[in-house]
MINU-688072 format. One record per residue (C-alpha): residue number from 1; z, x, y; residue in one letter. Coordinates in pm, 1 decimal. Each point is the difference from the previous one (the first is absolute). Layout:
N
<nuke NUM; up Z; east X; north Y; seti a>
...
This chain:
105
<nuke 1; up 11754.6; east 3822.1; north 11867.1; seti m>
<nuke 2; up 134.2; east 262.9; north 239.1; seti f>
<nuke 3; up 294.5; east 63.8; north -231.1; seti g>
<nuke 4; up -243.8; east 128.5; north -260.5; seti d>
<nuke 5; up -189.5; east 198.2; north 261.4; seti l>
<nuke 6; up 301.6; east 179.1; north 143.1; seti f>
<nuke 7; up 246.8; east -30.4; north -288.7; seti g>
<nuke 8; up -95.8; east 326.1; north -166.6; seti n>
<nuke 9; up -81.3; east 189.9; north 319.3; seti m>
<nuke 10; up 247.0; east 280.7; north -71.4; seti e>
<nuke 11; up -148.5; east 46.5; north -345.2; seti e>
<nuke 12; up -352.0; east 12.5; north 144.5; seti k>
<nuke 13; up 107.4; east 246.1; north 269.0; seti q>
<nuke 14; up 154.8; east 228.6; north -261.6; seti e>
<nuke 15; up -318.0; east -21.4; north -206.0; seti e>
<nuke 16; up -198.4; east 93.3; north 310.6; seti m>
<nuke 17; up 226.0; east 299.3; north 73.1; seti r>
<nuke 18; up -42.5; east 119.8; north -358.5; seti s>
<nuke 19; up -378.3; east -26.0; north 23.3; seti r>
<nuke 20; up -4.7; east 187.5; north 330.8; seti l>
<nuke 21; up 220.5; east 275.8; north -142.9; seti a>
<nuke 22; up -259.2; east 58.2; north -273.9; seti e>
<nuke 23; up -295.5; east 25.4; north 240.4; seti m>
<nuke 24; up -73.2; east 342.7; north 142.0; seti t>
<nuke 25; up -214.0; east 138.2; north 278.1; seti v>
<nuke 26; up -92.8; east 358.6; north 71.7; seti e>
<nuke 27; up -75.2; east 172.7; north 328.4; seti a>
<nuke 28; up -83.7; east 356.1; north 88.5; seti e>
<nuke 29; up -24.7; east 234.2; north 293.0; seti a>
<nuke 30; up -166.2; east 334.4; north 58.0; seti g>
<nuke 31; up -296.3; east -76.3; north -228.7; seti d>
<nuke 32; up 232.3; east -51.8; north -294.5; seti g>
<nuke 33; up 246.0; east 276.4; north 78.4; seti a>
<nuke 34; up 280.5; east -255.7; north 4.3; seti v>
<nuke 35; up -1.6; east -319.3; north -207.8; seti k>
<nuke 36; up 260.1; east -273.3; north 6.2; seti v>
<nuke 37; up 39.9; east -292.1; north -237.0; seti t>
<nuke 38; up 202.4; east -304.7; north 100.9; seti a>
<nuke 39; up 70.3; east -339.8; north -147.3; seti t>
<nuke 40; up -89.6; east -322.2; north 176.7; seti a>
<nuke 41; up 373.5; east -31.5; north 69.5; seti t>
<nuke 42; up -44.5; east 308.8; north 221.4; seti r>
<nuke 43; up 186.8; east 241.8; north -221.4; seti e>
<nuke 44; up -137.8; east 353.2; north -21.4; seti i>
<nuke 45; up -28.7; east 82.8; north -370.1; seti v>
<nuke 46; up -194.5; east 324.8; north 6.3; seti n>
<nuke 47; up -90.2; east 280.7; north 236.8; seti l>
<nuke 48; up -237.9; east 274.6; north -106.4; seti s>
<nuke 49; up -106.0; east 304.8; north 194.2; seti i>
<nuke 50; up -294.2; east 224.1; north -79.0; seti d>
<nuke 51; up 141.8; east 334.6; north 106.7; seti r>
<nuke 52; up -341.9; east 162.7; north 7.7; seti s>
<nuke 53; up -117.4; east -232.8; north 278.8; seti r>
<nuke 54; up 285.4; east 69.6; north 239.4; seti l>
<nuke 55; up 94.3; east 282.8; north 229.6; seti d>
<nuke 56; up 367.1; east 34.2; north -87.7; seti w>
<nuke 57; up 58.3; east 218.2; north 305.5; seti e>
<nuke 58; up -87.0; east -300.4; north 218.7; seti d>
<nuke 59; up 307.3; east -212.6; north -67.0; seti t>
<nuke 60; up -90.1; east -252.2; north 267.7; seti e>
<nuke 61; up -337.7; east -66.6; north -164.2; seti q>
<nuke 62; up 162.3; east -53.1; north -340.7; seti v>
<nuke 63; up 257.2; east -238.0; north 147.2; seti e>
<nuke 64; up -269.8; east -192.7; north 189.4; seti d>
<nuke 65; up -211.6; east -41.3; north -313.1; seti l>
<nuke 66; up 297.0; east -122.2; north -203.1; seti v>
<nuke 67; up 94.6; east -251.0; north 269.6; seti l>
<nuke 68; up -360.2; east -116.9; north 36.2; seti t>
<nuke 69; up -39.4; east -56.5; north -374.3; seti a>
<nuke 70; up 332.7; east -185.9; north -18.7; seti i>
<nuke 71; up -83.9; east -223.8; north 294.7; seti n>
<nuke 72; up -344.5; east -78.1; north -143.2; seti r>
<nuke 73; up 151.7; east -87.7; north -337.9; seti a>
<nuke 74; up 259.2; east -226.3; north 160.3; seti l>
<nuke 75; up -271.1; east -172.4; north 204.8; seti e>
<nuke 76; up -207.8; east -60.9; north -313.8; seti l>
<nuke 77; up 310.6; east -127.1; north -179.7; seti a>
<nuke 78; up 70.2; east -246.0; north 282.4; seti a>
<nuke 79; up -360.9; east -123.9; north -15.8; seti e>
<nuke 80; up 26.6; east -46.0; north -377.6; seti k>
<nuke 81; up 329.3; east -185.7; north 43.7; seti e>
<nuke 82; up -157.0; east -231.1; north 259.9; seti a>
<nuke 83; up -298.6; east -72.6; north -228.6; seti e>
<nuke 84; up 223.9; east -83.9; north -292.1; seti e>
<nuke 85; up 227.7; east -213.5; north 217.3; seti t>
<nuke 86; up -301.2; east -201.4; north 115.8; seti q>
<nuke 87; up -104.6; east -56.2; north -361.4; seti k>
<nuke 88; up 357.8; east -93.9; north -91.0; seti f>
<nuke 89; up 24.2; east -257.1; north 279.6; seti l>
<nuke 90; up -341.8; east -143.5; north -78.1; seti k>
<nuke 91; up 90.3; east -38.6; north -367.8; seti d>
<nuke 92; up 322.7; east -178.1; north 94.8; seti m>
<nuke 93; up -180.6; east -271.5; north 194.9; seti m>
<nuke 94; up 3.3; east -324.8; north -194.9; seti p>
<nuke 95; up -331.7; east -172.9; north -76.5; seti p>
<nuke 96; up -131.1; east -183.8; north 302.5; seti g>
<nuke 97; up 160.0; east 237.5; north 249.3; seti f>
<nuke 98; up -292.4; east 242.1; north -6.8; seti g>
<nuke 99; up -75.8; east -47.7; north 368.4; seti g>
<nuke 100; up 339.7; east 142.2; north 91.6; seti l>
<nuke 101; up -65.8; east 339.8; north -155.6; seti e>
<nuke 102; up -156.5; east 114.4; north 327.1; seti g>
<nuke 103; up 343.9; east -18.0; north 157.3; seti l>
<nuke 104; up 100.5; east 311.7; north -194.3; seti f>
<nuke 105; up -278.3; east 229.2; north 109.6; seti g>
């Protein structure tokens, strides 16, 4: 019974990583001046800057907005990863073990 449950764990983990890599989240800072897109594996895949919304003479402000957008995107990516991991673990539970799903969150 447990051999079937855990036998293909590596395969299931790889499938999970692939699914997470395809999921994206987007965050912004400065009312959309800076937008960052990340995958649920916490990889930054895009950074866009609306030059018209920034004061390019204020380097510190630009840097702060970029960092804020990146950190927000990474936080959203971590939340998405946690959600998907919960679903993954719940789906792995064999029939009759439903009461144990609370152990994972």
